[in-house]
C-alpha positions, 0 to 999 in steps of 0.5 A: 321386304315381302317374300314375293314381288307384289308390283304388277309391273314386274309380272307384266314385264316377266310375262311380256318377255315370257310370251314372246320367247315361249311363242317362238318355242311353241312354233319351233315345237310345232315345226319339229312335231309336224316333221315327226308326225308327217315322216311317222305317217310315211314309215316307222324306220324313216321316223327313227332315222330322222329322230337320230339325226335330230339328236345331232341337231339337238347337240348343235342347238345346245352349243349354239344356245351356250354361245348366245347365252354367254352373249346375253349374260354379259350384254344384259348387264350392259343393257341395264347400264344403258351402254350399247356399243359393248353389246354390238361388239360382244354379239359380233364375237359370239357370232364368229364362234357360232359360224365356226361351230356350224361349219364344223358340224356341216363338214363332219355330218356331210362327209361322214353321215353313216359314221355319225349315225352308227354312234347312235344305233346299229340298225342298218335300216334306220341308219340308211334313212338317217343318211338320206335325211342328212343329205340336205339337213347337214347344210342347215347347220351353218344356217341354223347357228347364224340365225339362232345365235343372233335371235337369242343374242337379241334377247339381251336388249329385250328384242324378243318379237323377231323370234316368233315371226321368223319361226312362224315363217319357217313353220309354214314353209316346212310343213308345206314342203313336207307335204309335197316332198315326203309323199310326192303330192301335187306332182312332186317326186316322193322323196321320203326322209330326203324330202323332209331334209330338203324341206327343212333346209328351205325353211331354215333359209327363209328364217335366215332371210327374215332375221337378216332383214330385221337386223339390217332394216328394222332394228333401232336399238343396236343398229348392227352392221354385218361388215363390222363383224369382219374386224377382230376385237381383242378388247372384249374377247377375254370378257366374253370368253371368261363368261361364255366358256363355262356356259358353252361347256355346260350346254355342250355337256348337256347335248353330249349327254343327251346324244349318249342317252339316245345312243344307249336307247338306240342300241336297245332296239328299234322299238325303243328308238321309235318310242324315244322319238315320239317321247322326245317330241312330246318333251319339247312341249315342256320346253315351250314353258321352261325356255320361256321362263328361262329366257324371261328370267335371264333378261330380268336378272341380268338387267337388274344387276346391270342397273345396280338394283341388286336389292331387288334380286332376292324377291325377284328370285323367289318369285321366279322360282315359284313361277318355274314350279307352276309351269312345270305342273302345267307341262306335266298335265299337257303331256298326260292329256295329249298322250293318247291323242298323239299316239293315234297319229303314228304307225307303230308296232304294238311293242313300240306303242306300249313303250311310248305310253310308258316313256311319256308317263315317265316324262310327265313326272320328271318334267316338273323337276326339269322345269325347275332345275334347268331355269334356276341354273340358266335363268337365275344363277348363270344370268346373275354372273356365276357361269361355272356352277351349271357346268359343274353340276350338270357334268357331274350328274350326267357323267357320274350318275345318269349315264353309268346308271343307264348303261348298267341298266341296259347292257349289264342287267339288261332291264326292260327299256322302260327302266333304262328310260327312267334311269336316263331321266332321274337326274331331272329330279335329283338336281332340284335339291342342289340347285335349290340350295345354291340359288337361295344362298345368293352368292351368285350375284356378280357384276360382270361389266368392265368398270366393276367386273371384279366386284361382288355386291352385297344383297 
């Protein structure tokens, strides 16, 4: 058996999935980038306030992704077996949890916006701008969890083309309304951060409409009927929870860790908040690649195990890991090439501009690690059936290494913001070693479908 896959059909399979998923990530990045640029052109405080609210959005996105990932891990194996009915029922279970999560986020952020944002910064002007943005953006959380979870769940049956279509529609609506409502163009009122929130809400509703139309009238694989989701389903509940709870917990741990990291920088000063806002937007360029590789590999690994072709997993895994590293290097080059170009579009103080350049340099280095360690866990190990490992390693590194080290840097030794930011990103390199050892031992390969849910096949 060769060390890497030599068949062209594998690479055609991988890259066809990768392109669809990466295209969605690219369009989503452009949406956030346009928001950040347009509000950054309006005022630095408005940009910082919107950036803090986006940390809440990121936490919600992580939980939503965890719920959908649980669906994909289980459903992809059923798809490999050619069984569709269990997939319909598993998606219905995931959507119930997603809607509950979205409702909780909407209620809390709508009625307690200032309290939520005060966890991230003590700058009154930034909090005020963030509260304005939350006036409308809080209502997007319920809409987002529905459409995002459903789109991601459809990856389990290799339906990935609806995602970029919905994201493109959201982009067009959002940018156009930003132009009208942030700056007050074409006779519309100048609403600033509040206008950006209203534009995003409208864009999310347009995205939701497209997803519903696709599921109801276009999809021919699952033929889901939303009315069936009202029925309780106890038969697959435990199967879904057993797989999903560790995944959701791991994603939530990642989201909470990111939230707390933003909180540490938010209490360092306004310039650090602004610099982190821009650096975080640039970091999303790397998610275009690692989310694409993660999504593609999770479908391939899950479907291959479900089809009973576990003899191919070793070669697939080695090949995919090399692709992860290659895309990580590309991500680093993009950040370095765009660093100066991006800064020219922002209205920043000299201190914030200097911090941003350094933050982006740190990102360019650590993103290579991120592009390997994250997809290894979420795209290979987790999709292979071991959903607990990611929770253990991410939680341990976040709460025992990254956050304590960063807190000491910022508030005990009071080192410069650049050092604190480096401390916040070091785990992306450090996790490569344990994740690389774990994935190449191949003890994560497990059949999760009902007929053989307790077996662990030989490789």
